[in-house]
C-alpha angles and dihedrals in degrees: 000000000000122000089257092050091051092047090052093046090050094050093047094040089224122164119263134194128232123176090346093307122116115225125196096236148321110270101178139017113203131193114201144150122242126220090275091055093251118147112245134183122210133187124207110217128201114224122238092259091053090232105105142022135221125207113217141163108278095224091063093056115098131195113251113255111271092020094082 
């Protein structure tokens, strides 16, 4: 997803998909630099049960079908 898509998903609290798994919503969007000094963007996703989060590379997150 692009930065704008992630921002929209966060504001609307709509579900997203990562690695074929549907997550309830994006809770955080993080900009950071890896050990090689390369800029990276991560998203923190809330699981379907609302009990745990997963931090993933933002460009691997997809909007849920019908939520685009």
